NUTOR-848157 format. One record per residue (C-alpha): residue in three letters; x, y, z; chain. Coordinates in steps of 0.02 Angstrom, whole numbers, plus 50000, padded with zeros to 5 digits. Layout:
{pt 'ala' {X Y Z} 'A'}
...
This chain:
{pt 'unk' {47636 49764 52862} 'A'}
{pt 'unk' {47477 49848 52808} 'A'}
{pt 'unk' {47340 49896 52953} 'A'}
{pt 'unk' {47169 49896 52894} 'A'}
{pt 'unk' {47075 50044 52942} 'A'}
{pt 'unk' {46948 50019 53093} 'A'}
{pt 'unk' {46812 50138 53035} 'A'}
{pt 'unk' {46665 50033 52987} 'A'}
{pt 'unk' {46602 50159 52867} 'A'}
{pt 'unk' {46754 50145 52765} 'A'}
{pt 'unk' {46790 49952 52776} 'A'}
{pt 'unk' {46684 49895 52634} 'A'}
{pt 'unk' {46781 50041 52519} 'A'}
{pt 'unk' {46948 49985 52587} 'A'}
{pt 'unk' {46902 49797 52544} 'A'}
{pt 'unk' {46848 49832 52372} 'A'}
{pt 'unk' {47019 49945 52340} 'A'}
{pt 'unk' {47122 49786 52403} 'A'}
{pt 'unk' {47035 49657 52296} 'A'}
{pt 'unk' {47072 49774 52150} 'A'}
{pt 'unk' {47269 49777 52209} 'A'}
{pt 'unk' {47271 49578 52220} 'A'}
{pt 'unk' {47184 49572 52061} 'A'}
{pt 'unk' {47318 49684 51985} 'A'}
{pt 'unk' {47460 49599 52065} 'A'}
{pt 'unk' {47405 49437 51971} 'A'}
{pt 'unk' {47390 49519 51809} 'A'}
{pt 'unk' {47583 49587 51833} 'A'}
{pt 'unk' {47635 49420 51905} 'A'}
{pt 'unk' {47548 49347 51735} 'A'}
{pt 'unk' {47637 49466 51618} 'A'}
{pt 'unk' {47802 49439 51704} 'A'}
{pt 'unk' {47793 49252 51675} 'A'}
{pt 'unk' {47756 49285 51480} 'A'}
{pt 'unk' {47890 49402 51442} 'A'}
{pt 'unk' {48011 49281 51555} 'A'}
{pt 'unk' {47957 49162 51421} 'A'}
{pt 'unk' {47995 49265 51275} 'A'}
{pt 'unk' {48156 49329 51342} 'A'}
{pt 'unk' {48217 49124 51372} 'A'}
{pt 'unk' {48158 49094 51191} 'A'}
{pt 'unk' {48267 49239 51128} 'A'}
{pt 'unk' {48404 49182 51218} 'A'}
{pt 'unk' {48381 49005 51152} 'A'}
{pt 'unk' {48374 49098 50967} 'A'}
{pt 'unk' {48535 49185 51009} 'A'}
{pt 'unk' {48628 49038 51048} 'A'}
{pt 'unk' {48556 48923 50906} 'A'}
{pt 'unk' {48611 49092 50799} 'A'}
{pt 'unk' {48786 49080 50866} 'A'}
{pt 'unk' {48819 48903 50816} 'A'}
{pt 'unk' {48803 48940 50639} 'A'}
{pt 'unk' {48876 49102 50656} 'A'}
{pt 'unk' {49045 49100 50546} 'A'}
{pt 'unk' {49186 49064 50636} 'A'}
{pt 'unk' {49305 49198 50563} 'A'}
{pt 'unk' {49190 49335 50634} 'A'}
{pt 'unk' {49260 49359 50792} 'A'}
{pt 'unk' {49423 49354 50712} 'A'}
{pt 'unk' {49369 49495 50593} 'A'}
{pt 'unk' {49321 49597 50759} 'A'}
{pt 'unk' {49484 49567 50824} 'A'}
{pt 'unk' {49573 49612 50658} 'A'}
{pt 'unk' {49459 49775 50643} 'A'}
{pt 'unk' {49502 49836 50815} 'A'}
{pt 'unk' {49686 49792 50793} 'A'}
{pt 'unk' {49688 49914 50640} 'A'}
{pt 'unk' {49600 50035 50742} 'A'}
{pt 'unk' {49737 50027 50874} 'A'}
{pt 'unk' {49881 50023 50747} 'A'}
{pt 'unk' {49817 50188 50680} 'A'}
{pt 'unk' {49784 50267 50856} 'A'}
{pt 'unk' {49615 50287 50842} 'A'}
{pt 'unk' {49565 50242 51011} 'A'}
{pt 'unk' {49668 50162 51175} 'A'}
{pt 'unk' {49616 50041 51291} 'A'}
{pt 'unk' {49509 50162 51400} 'A'}
{pt 'unk' {49374 50190 51246} 'A'}
{pt 'unk' {49262 50079 51145} 'A'}
{pt 'unk' {49296 50072 50956} 'A'}
{pt 'unk' {49145 50201 50929} 'A'}
{pt 'unk' {49225 50329 51053} 'A'}
{pt 'unk' {49375 50402 50929} 'A'}
{pt 'unk' {49441 50561 50850} 'A'}
{pt 'unk' {49512 50553 50665} 'A'}
{pt 'unk' {49661 50653 50652} 'A'}
{pt 'unk' {49649 50744 50474} 'A'}
{pt 'unk' {49826 50691 50425} 'A'}
{pt 'unk' {49797 50512 50455} 'A'}
{pt 'unk' {49739 50397 50320} 'A'}
{pt 'unk' {49572 50361 50396} 'A'}
{pt 'unk' {49497 50482 50300} 'A'}
{pt 'unk' {49558 50396 50150} 'A'}
{pt 'unk' {49471 50214 50156} 'A'}
{pt 'unk' {49290 50180 50224} 'A'}
{pt 'unk' {49353 50061 50362} 'A'}
{pt 'unk' {49455 49918 50418} 'A'}
{pt 'unk' {49530 49818 50252} 'A'}
{pt 'unk' {49397 49718 50156} 'A'}
{pt 'unk' {49426 49569 50055} 'A'}
{pt 'unk' {49416 49656 49889} 'A'}
{pt 'unk' {49519 49822 49897} 'A'}
{pt 'unk' {49372 49905 49774} 'A'}
{pt 'unk' {49253 49890 49931} 'A'}
{pt 'unk' {49356 49991 50049} 'A'}
{pt 'unk' {49398 50137 49921} 'A'}
{pt 'unk' {49321 50312 49936} 'A'}
{pt 'unk' {49221 50364 49790} 'A'}
{pt 'unk' {49298 50556 49817} 'A'}
{pt 'unk' {49465 50484 49821} 'A'}
{pt 'unk' {49590 50430 49697} 'A'}
{pt 'unk' {49742 50318 49736} 'A'}
{pt 'unk' {49897 50271 49662} 'A'}
{pt 'unk' {50015 50122 49690} 'A'}
{pt 'unk' {50153 50011 49626} 'A'}
{pt 'unk' {50256 49846 49661} 'A'}
{pt 'unk' {50444 49808 49694} 'A'}
{pt 'unk' {50555 49689 49632} 'A'}
{pt 'unk' {50730 49751 49637} 'A'}
{pt 'unk' {50796 49717 49799} 'A'}
{pt 'unk' {50749 49790 49966} 'A'}
{pt 'unk' {50849 49974 49947} 'A'}
{pt 'unk' {50793 49975 49783} 'A'}
{pt 'unk' {50628 49960 49838} 'A'}
{pt 'unk' {50626 50091 49962} 'A'}
{pt 'unk' {50675 50199 49831} 'A'}
{pt 'unk' {50525 50142 49721} 'A'}
{pt 'unk' {50406 50179 49873} 'A'}
{pt 'unk' {50493 50346 49909} 'A'}
{pt 'unk' {50458 50382 49717} 'A'}
{pt 'unk' {50268 50319 49727} 'A'}
{pt 'unk' {50227 50419 49869} 'A'}
{pt 'unk' {50295 50600 49780} 'A'}
{pt 'unk' {50203 50528 49628} 'A'}
{pt 'unk' {50062 50528 49739} 'A'}
{pt 'unk' {50105 50706 49803} 'A'}
{pt 'unk' {50101 50778 49619} 'A'}
{pt 'unk' {49957 50681 49566} 'A'}
{pt 'unk' {49848 50733 49701} 'A'}
{pt 'unk' {49802 50545 49734} 'A'}
{pt 'unk' {49841 50456 49899} 'A'}
{pt 'unk' {49995 50321 49881} 'A'}
{pt 'unk' {49951 50141 49925} 'A'}
{pt 'unk' {50114 50062 49980} 'A'}
{pt 'unk' {50146 49867 49950} 'A'}
{pt 'unk' {50248 49759 50070} 'A'}
{pt 'unk' {50430 49725 50056} 'A'}
{pt 'unk' {50455 49542 49965} 'A'}
{pt 'unk' {50633 49468 49970} 'A'}
{pt 'unk' {50685 49451 49798} 'A'}
{pt 'unk' {50828 49366 49863} 'A'}
{pt 'unk' {50799 49161 49868} 'A'}
{pt 'unk' {50622 49205 49865} 'A'}
{pt 'unk' {50583 49023 49797} 'A'}
{pt 'unk' {50656 48966 49951} 'A'}
{pt 'unk' {50611 49097 50089} 'A'}
{pt 'unk' {50422 49147 50041} 'A'}
{pt 'unk' {50295 49083 50146} 'A'}
{pt 'unk' {50406 49103 50295} 'A'}
{pt 'unk' {50308 49217 50421} 'A'}
{pt 'unk' {50467 49351 50421} 'A'}
{pt 'unk' {50458 49357 50233} 'A'}
{pt 'unk' {50323 49501 50179} 'A'}
{pt 'unk' {50380 49654 50265} 'A'}
{pt 'unk' {50261 49788 50285} 'A'}
{pt 'unk' {50319 49965 50257} 'A'}
{pt 'unk' {50263 50027 50419} 'A'}
{pt 'unk' {50357 49900 50517} 'A'}
{pt 'unk' {50508 49993 50460} 'A'}
{pt 'unk' {50460 50171 50431} 'A'}
{pt 'unk' {50372 50291 50550} 'A'}
{pt 'unk' {50213 50329 50455} 'A'}
{pt 'unk' {50122 50427 50555} 'A'}
{pt 'unk' {50281 50547 50561} 'A'}
{pt 'unk' {50299 50537 50375} 'A'}
{pt 'unk' {50106 50587 50361} 'A'}
{pt 'unk' {50130 50731 50479} 'A'}
{pt 'unk' {50297 50799 50384} 'A'}
{pt 'unk' {50223 50785 50206} 'A'}
{pt 'unk' {50045 50834 50265} 'A'}
{pt 'unk' {49970 50691 50164} 'A'}
{pt 'unk' {49893 50527 50204} 'A'}
{pt 'unk' {49985 50387 50152} 'A'}
{pt 'unk' {49916 50217 50145} 'A'}
{pt 'unk' {49979 50026 50152} 'A'}
{pt 'unk' {49899 49878 50064} 'A'}
{pt 'unk' {49864 49813 50219} 'A'}
{pt 'unk' {49752 49968 50275} 'A'}
{pt 'unk' {49654 49924 50113} 'A'}
{pt 'unk' {49653 49750 50080} 'A'}
{pt 'unk' {49648 49588 50189} 'A'}
{pt 'unk' {49791 49481 50161} 'A'}
{pt 'unk' {49710 49323 50240} 'A'}
{pt 'unk' {49618 49189 50153} 'A'}
{pt 'unk' {49469 49277 50142} 'A'}
{pt 'unk' {49542 49389 50020} 'A'}
{pt 'unk' {49477 49398 49850} 'A'}
{pt 'unk' {49564 49402 49673} 'A'}
{pt 'unk' {49539 49573 49626} 'A'}
{pt 'unk' {49559 49624 49423} 'A'}
{pt 'unk' {49644 49769 49380} 'A'}
{pt 'unk' {49716 49870 49248} 'A'}
{pt 'unk' {49895 49956 49257} 'A'}
{pt 'unk' {50011 50039 49156} 'A'}
{pt 'unk' {50174 49946 49101} 'A'}
{pt 'unk' {50323 50063 49119} 'A'}
{pt 'unk' {50471 49931 49124} 'A'}
{pt 'unk' {50439 49892 48952} 'A'}
{pt 'unk' {50463 50074 48869} 'A'}
{pt 'unk' {50619 50109 48976} 'A'}
{pt 'unk' {50734 49957 48927} 'A'}
{pt 'unk' {50745 49861 48777} 'A'}
{pt 'unk' {50799 49693 48850} 'A'}
{pt 'unk' {50640 49616 48929} 'A'}
{pt 'unk' {50483 49633 48829} 'A'}
{pt 'unk' {50372 49622 48962} 'A'}
{pt 'unk' {50299 49705 49108} 'A'}
{pt 'unk' {50412 49700 49261} 'A'}
{pt 'unk' {50387 49537 49353} 'A'}
{pt 'unk' {50357 49550 49536} 'A'}
{pt 'unk' {50277 49443 49679} 'A'}
{pt 'unk' {50195 49570 49747} 'A'}
{pt 'unk' {50035 49562 49645} 'A'}
{pt 'unk' {50025 49383 49682} 'A'}
{pt 'unk' {50043 49408 49872} 'A'}
{pt 'unk' {49895 49551 49857} 'A'}
{pt 'unk' {49794 49425 49759} 'A'}
{pt 'unk' {49787 49558 49598} 'A'}
{pt 'unk' {49762 49492 49431} 'A'}
{pt 'unk' {49829 49621 49316} 'A'}
{pt 'unk' {49801 49680 49130} 'A'}
{pt 'unk' {49961 49792 49083} 'A'}
{pt 'unk' {49949 49933 48952} 'A'}
{pt 'unk' {50105 49977 48906} 'A'}
{pt 'unk' {50160 50165 48908} 'A'}
{pt 'unk' {50206 50279 48776} 'A'}
{pt 'unk' {50377 50278 48705} 'A'}
{pt 'unk' {50403 50453 48775} 'A'}
{pt 'unk' {50419 50410 48943} 'A'}
{pt 'unk' {50592 50371 48942} 'A'}
{pt 'unk' {50713 50515 48973} 'A'}
{pt 'unk' {50823 50465 48841} 'A'}
{pt 'unk' {50730 50381 48702} 'A'}
{pt 'unk' {50838 50240 48595} 'A'}
{pt 'unk' {50979 50244 48722} 'A'}
{pt 'unk' {50987 50067 48787} 'A'}
{pt 'unk' {51103 50108 48933} 'A'}
{pt 'unk' {50986 50217 49033} 'A'}
{pt 'unk' {50814 50166 49086} 'A'}
{pt 'unk' {50765 50322 49172} 'A'}
{pt 'unk' {50582 50395 49165} 'A'}
{pt 'unk' {50516 50561 49241} 'A'}
{pt 'unk' {50403 50596 49372} 'A'}
{pt 'unk' {50295 50708 49253} 'A'}
{pt 'unk' {50295 50588 49104} 'A'}
{pt 'unk' {50199 50465 49208} 'A'}
{pt 'unk' {50101 50593 49302} 'A'}
{pt 'unk' {50031 50639 49119} 'A'}
{pt 'unk' {49951 50465 49112} 'A'}
{pt 'unk' {49876 50499 49282} 'A'}
{pt 'unk' {49749 50614 49216} 'A'}
{pt 'unk' {49602 50586 49094} 'A'}
{pt 'unk' {49658 50677 48933} 'A'}
{pt 'unk' {49853 50591 48946} 'A'}
{pt 'unk' {49764 50428 48983} 'A'}
{pt 'unk' {49646 50430 48847} 'A'}
{pt 'unk' {49766 50488 48718} 'A'}
{pt 'unk' {49884 50345 48764} 'A'}
{pt 'unk' {49776 50179 48773} 'A'}
{pt 'unk' {49833 50047 48662} 'A'}
{pt 'unk' {49782 49851 48669} 'A'}
{pt 'unk' {49817 49782 48844} 'A'}
{pt 'unk' {49889 49621 48886} 'A'}
{pt 'unk' {49761 49513 48968} 'A'}
{pt 'unk' {49748 49458 49140} 'A'}
{pt 'unk' {49787 49278 49186} 'A'}
{pt 'unk' {49599 49241 49188} 'A'}
{pt 'unk' {49595 49320 48999} 'A'}
{pt 'unk' {49522 49483 49033} 'A'}
{pt 'unk' {49584 49641 48965} 'A'}
{pt 'unk' {49561 49810 49056} 'A'}
{pt 'unk' {49621 49985 49032} 'A'}
{pt 'unk' {49734 50075 49161} 'A'}
{pt 'unk' {49629 50094 49323} 'A'}
{pt 'unk' {49571 50278 49344} 'A'}
{pt 'unk' {49528 50251 49530} 'A'}
{pt 'unk' {49668 50146 49591} 'A'}
{pt 'unk' {49814 50205 49460} 'A'}
{pt 'unk' {49946 50088 49460} 'A'}
{pt 'unk' {50116 50065 49383} 'A'}
{pt 'unk' {50235 49908 49367} 'A'}
{pt 'unk' {50385 49983 49411} 'A'}
{pt 'unk' {50447 50148 49483} 'A'}
{pt 'unk' {50630 50138 49546} 'A'}
{pt 'unk' {50691 50213 49377} 'A'}
{pt 'unk' {50612 50388 49410} 'A'}
{pt 'unk' {50677 50572 49413} 'A'}
{pt 'unk' {50637 50739 49390} 'A'}
{pt 'unk' {50792 50790 49291} 'A'}
{pt 'unk' {50935 50671 49277} 'A'}
{pt 'unk' {50968 50485 49318} 'A'}
{pt 'unk' {51008 50428 49482} 'A'}
{pt 'unk' {50975 50600 49546} 'A'}
{pt 'unk' {50940 50522 49717} 'A'}
{pt 'unk' {51108 50562 49761} 'A'}
{pt 'unk' {51086 50758 49697} 'A'}
{pt 'unk' {51057 50893 49833} 'A'}
{pt 'unk' {50905 50942 49734} 'A'}
{pt 'unk' {50826 50777 49719} 'A'}
{pt 'unk' {50641 50813 49743} 'A'}
{pt 'unk' {50603 50646 49780} 'A'}
{pt 'unk' {50716 50644 49918} 'A'}
{pt 'unk' {50675 50819 50002} 'A'}
{pt 'unk' {50506 50805 49989} 'A'}
{pt 'unk' {50483 50620 50045} 'A'}
{pt 'unk' {50643 50536 50070} 'A'}
{pt 'unk' {50725 50621 50206} 'A'}
{pt 'unk' {50556 50608 50328} 'A'}
{pt 'unk' {50560 50416 50292} 'A'}
{pt 'unk' {50613 50397 50479} 'A'}
{pt 'unk' {50646 50234 50569} 'A'}
{pt 'unk' {50505 50153 50695} 'A'}
{pt 'unk' {50537 50193 50861} 'A'}
{pt 'unk' {50572 49994 50881} 'A'}
{pt 'unk' {50688 49995 50755} 'A'}
{pt 'unk' {50777 50123 50826} 'A'}
{pt 'unk' {50805 50050 50991} 'A'}
{pt 'unk' {50845 49899 50917} 'A'}
{pt 'unk' {50992 49956 50831} 'A'}
{pt 'unk' {51042 50059 50977} 'A'}
{pt 'unk' {51060 49896 51081} 'A'}
{pt 'unk' {51166 49828 50929} 'A'}
{pt 'unk' {51278 49970 50919} 'A'}
{pt 'unk' {51314 49971 51123} 'A'}
{pt 'unk' {51344 49778 51117} 'A'}
{pt 'unk' {51472 49814 50959} 'A'}
{pt 'unk' {51572 49968 51057} 'A'}
{pt 'unk' {51551 49886 51221} 'A'}
{pt 'unk' {51468 50033 51275} 'A'}
{pt 'unk' {51342 50014 51439} 'A'}
{pt 'unk' {51159 50024 51426} 'A'}
{pt 'unk' {51152 50169 51550} 'A'}
{pt 'unk' {51315 50258 51445} 'A'}
{pt 'unk' {51270 50386 51290} 'A'}
{pt 'unk' {51329 50305 51126} 'A'}
{pt 'unk' {51499 50403 51069} 'A'}
{pt 'unk' {51507 50462 50894} 'A'}
{pt 'unk' {51561 50349 50770} 'A'}
{pt 'unk' {51592 50344 50572} 'A'}
{pt 'unk' {51497 50194 50492} 'A'}
{pt 'unk' {51537 50099 50337} 'A'}
{pt 'unk' {51448 50003 50206} 'A'}
{pt 'unk' {51564 49897 50101} 'A'}
{pt 'unk' {51461 49800 49971} 'A'}
{pt 'unk' {51544 49642 49875} 'A'}
{pt 'unk' {51445 49492 49848} 'A'}
{pt 'unk' {51350 49509 49683} 'A'}
{pt 'unk' {51457 49656 49635} 'A'}
{pt 'unk' {51590 49536 49567} 'A'}
{pt 'unk' {51511 49516 49409} 'A'}
{pt 'unk' {51549 49704 49370} 'A'}
{pt 'unk' {51732 49682 49406} 'A'}
{pt 'unk' {51837 49667 49238} 'A'}
{pt 'unk' {51891 49494 49177} 'A'}
{pt 'unk' {52078 49538 49200} 'A'}
{pt 'unk' {52060 49615 49349} 'A'}
{pt 'unk' {52063 49494 49506} 'A'}
{pt 'unk' {51953 49532 49659} 'A'}
{pt 'unk' {52070 49586 49768} 'A'}
{pt 'unk' {52091 49726 49648} 'A'}
{pt 'unk' {51931 49755 49602} 'A'}
{pt 'unk' {51853 49778 49766} 'A'}
{pt 'unk' {51921 49935 49868} 'A'}
{pt 'unk' {52050 49870 49993} 'A'}
{pt 'unk' {52030 49906 50175} 'A'}
{pt 'unk' {52181 50039 50175} 'A'}
{pt 'unk' {52091 50131 50027} 'A'}
{pt 'unk' {51925 50146 50133} 'A'}
{pt 'unk' {52029 50199 50279} 'A'}
{pt 'unk' {52089 50346 50185} 'A'}
{pt 'unk' {51914 50390 50149} 'A'}
{pt 'unk' {51867 50372 50339} 'A'}
{pt 'unk' {52007 50488 50395} 'A'}
{pt 'unk' {51949 50623 50274} 'A'}
{pt 'unk' {51773 50605 50355} 'A'}
{pt 'unk' {51853 50623 50537} 'A'}
{pt 'unk' {51961 50766 50496} 'A'}
{pt 'unk' {51795 50849 50442} 'A'}
{pt 'unk' {51695 50818 50574} 'A'}
{pt 'unk' {51847 50871 50689} 'A'}
{pt 'unk' {51864 51028 50591} 'A'}
{pt 'unk' {51696 51074 50554} 'A'}
{pt 'unk' {51597 51014 50710} 'A'}
{pt 'unk' {51736 50993 50827} 'A'}
{pt 'unk' {51682 50811 50860} 'A'}
{pt 'unk' {51798 50656 50885} 'A'}
{pt 'unk' {51751 50508 50798} 'A'}
{pt 'unk' {51868 50377 50830} 'A'}
{pt 'unk' {51757 50216 50827} 'A'}
{pt 'unk' {51717 50168 50670} 'A'}
{pt 'unk' {51578 50008 50641} 'A'}
{pt 'unk' {51589 49914 50479} 'A'}
{pt 'unk' {51424 49831 50403} 'A'}
{pt 'unk' {51453 49726 50264} 'A'}
{pt 'unk' {51384 49579 50154} 'A'}
{pt 'unk' {51569 49499 50144} 'A'}
{pt 'unk' {51568 49320 50236} 'A'}
{pt 'unk' {51758 49290 50214} 'A'}
{pt 'unk' {51844 49275 50388} 'A'}
{pt 'unk' {51991 49371 50326} 'A'}
{pt 'unk' {51908 49516 50282} 'A'}
{pt 'unk' {51835 49535 50458} 'A'}
{pt 'unk' {52000 49479 50546} 'A'}
{pt 'unk' {52071 49631 50459} 'A'}
{pt 'unk' {51933 49742 50500} 'A'}
{pt 'unk' {51970 49690 50675} 'A'}
{pt 'unk' {52162 49721 50663} 'A'}
{pt 'unk' {52129 49899 50607} 'A'}
{pt 'unk' {52033 49936 50769} 'A'}
{pt 'unk' {51858 49945 50671} 'A'}
{pt 'unk' {51714 49844 50736} 'A'}
{pt 'unk' {51594 49733 50656} 'A'}
{pt 'unk' {51411 49693 50693} 'A'}
{pt 'unk' {51375 49519 50778} 'A'}
{pt 'unk' {51219 49449 50668} 'A'}
{pt 'unk' {51267 49278 50716} 'A'}
{pt 'unk' {51085 49270 50798} 'A'}
{pt 'unk' {50988 49409 50719} 'A'}
{pt 'unk' {50893 49311 50592} 'A'}
{pt 'unk' {50857 49169 50740} 'A'}
{pt 'unk' {50793 49332 50842} 'A'}
{pt 'unk' {50698 49437 50736} 'A'}
{pt 'unk' {50684 49378 50572} 'A'}
{pt 'unk' {50771 49375 50400} 'A'}
{pt 'unk' {50758 49545 50361} 'A'}
{pt 'unk' {50828 49609 50531} 'A'}
{pt 'unk' {51023 49598 50486} 'A'}
{pt 'unk' {50996 49720 50332} 'A'}
{pt 'unk' {50860 49825 50429} 'A'}
{pt 'unk' {50979 49855 50583} 'A'}
{pt 'unk' {51133 49862 50473} 'A'}
{pt 'unk' {51047 50001 50384} 'A'}
{pt 'unk' {50982 50101 50542} 'A'}
{pt 'unk' {51172 50089 50605} 'A'}
{pt 'unk' {51241 50160 50446} 'A'}
{pt 'unk' {51116 50305 50478} 'A'}
{pt 'unk' {51161 50343 50645} 'A'}
{pt 'unk' {51346 50379 50594} 'A'}
{pt 'unk' {51417 50545 50634} 'A'}
{pt 'unk' {51507 50526 50465} 'A'}
{pt 'unk' {51477 50387 50323} 'A'}
{pt 'unk' {51581 50298 50212} 'A'}
{pt 'unk' {51493 50195 50079} 'A'}
{pt 'unk' {51521 50092 49908} 'A'}
{pt 'unk' {51499 50176 49742} 'A'}
{pt 'unk' {51343 50109 49638} 'A'}
{pt 'unk' {51270 50044 49794} 'A'}
{pt 'unk' {51090 50084 49841} 'A'}
{pt 'unk' {51120 50037 50009} 'A'}
{pt 'unk' {51262 50163 50008} 'A'}
{pt 'unk' {51177 50299 49923} 'A'}
{pt 'unk' {51031 50303 50055} 'A'}
{pt 'unk' {51143 50295 50203} 'A'}
{pt 'unk' {51225 50433 50124} 'A'}
{pt 'unk' {51080 50562 50107} 'A'}
{pt 'unk' {51018 50500 50292} 'A'}
{pt 'unk' {51185 50539 50364} 'A'}
{pt 'unk' {51189 50715 50267} 'A'}
{pt 'unk' {50995 50747 50319} 'A'}
{pt 'unk' {50976 50670 50494} 'A'}
{pt 'unk' {51172 50683 50560} 'A'}
{pt 'unk' {51211 50843 50462} 'A'}
{pt 'unk' {51379 50728 50434} 'A'}
{pt 'unk' {51515 50722 50324} 'A'}
{pt 'unk' {51503 50566 50201} 'A'}
{pt 'unk' {51622 50489 50063} 'A'}
{pt 'unk' {51589 50363 49936} 'A'}
{pt 'unk' {51734 50229 49887} 'A'}
{pt 'unk' {51754 50192 49707} 'A'}
{pt 'unk' {51802 50016 49627} 'A'}
{pt 'unk' {51795 49907 49467} 'A'}
{pt 'unk' {51958 49938 49415} 'A'}
{pt 'unk' {52144 49953 49469} 'A'}
{pt 'unk' {52152 50116 49574} 'A'}
{pt 'unk' {51983 50162 49549} 'A'}
{pt 'unk' {51969 50282 49704} 'A'}
{pt 'unk' {52162 50347 49678} 'A'}
{pt 'unk' {52130 50539 49712} 'A'}
């Protein structure tokens, strides 16, 4: 409480000062009321704006935030504006989170390369390996597509588990660090939801130049999934490693790399096939693309099996499984071998037996039981691997795990009678999705101290290389197709 001065000489002055103070207070109150009204009006305007704001904006914000989390840009203790970009991360290769058109997210100072898969999962793994290596030698950032199931596609597509992102299988941060190059997925560049736009793009048609039975670009569901309308330009005849030889379909890395540069591109342009919307486009120079990259080598056909293979040495051996897949496969191995969770997994020999569609390669006068390698024939190879492990590394691998696409109950009964183990996938699809039986089998194969595979199977081919590179283990390949094919 204020006390007025009692000095009469000061009283008039004090009264005047007090009057001025009350006037100022009234003015301040008036200004506060005016600002209060203004704030209330602004609040009502914001509420009106929110009422008409597109309903997908919160979803877009959430999607962008999850994109930042997926790439490890910030953690839960940071805001999206507080992050540090890793120079080996793909973040420096795009403008930001995925956009409805891939062109809106491409940097003007960066060039890209992509392709599509259409040859079965293991073939598409090799195709993506080749894509990444091609990106390395052309100084372009590879943009890897999703895996789409070629098997029973028309029946299974649309299921939530059908599209399988590359980064859900392979440890991309580890790969980027190993090769010291950014690697993008299409989900980093373009959205895959209803807001995605149809993009027109010109690509190279390799398939028509390397084989003589299908006069068209290689067909794939990936462009449809990615909403890409493609105009294809046929590659020149010289991209084929063995011209005029119909039994070999391989092209070379450097033949296709030549088309990635202006001089090679411009010198080999021919009238392109138009898009579905009837637009003719030459091969895109910003987002370079090829229809199919499985049949690609540096020196000889099927060289992925060779120890010098540049695609394997520079890329493939660094394509390790995600931590989640590793853990899941370990759980399956423990259940298969009856090993408790706290106990170490003992060394084992992994086997891949491919049957199924291989029967079409059997000679007509040879019954299936003689065309396919019998279990005793496979066992002979297993013993060779076990002996080599014991001799060279002192490892006793008495456990054997068999993975196979064989559905015949007699086959599996015979497997168990030999003291070998089969992986129980009776609930795998139900629990994890249709991709997971083959994914878990592939991881199990790669974890063997040694491996025995099936000749001419790319599944076995890749597992051979993984066991050699990751486990330093001995491997064998069982031949088949004729009587006594694996005799030695």
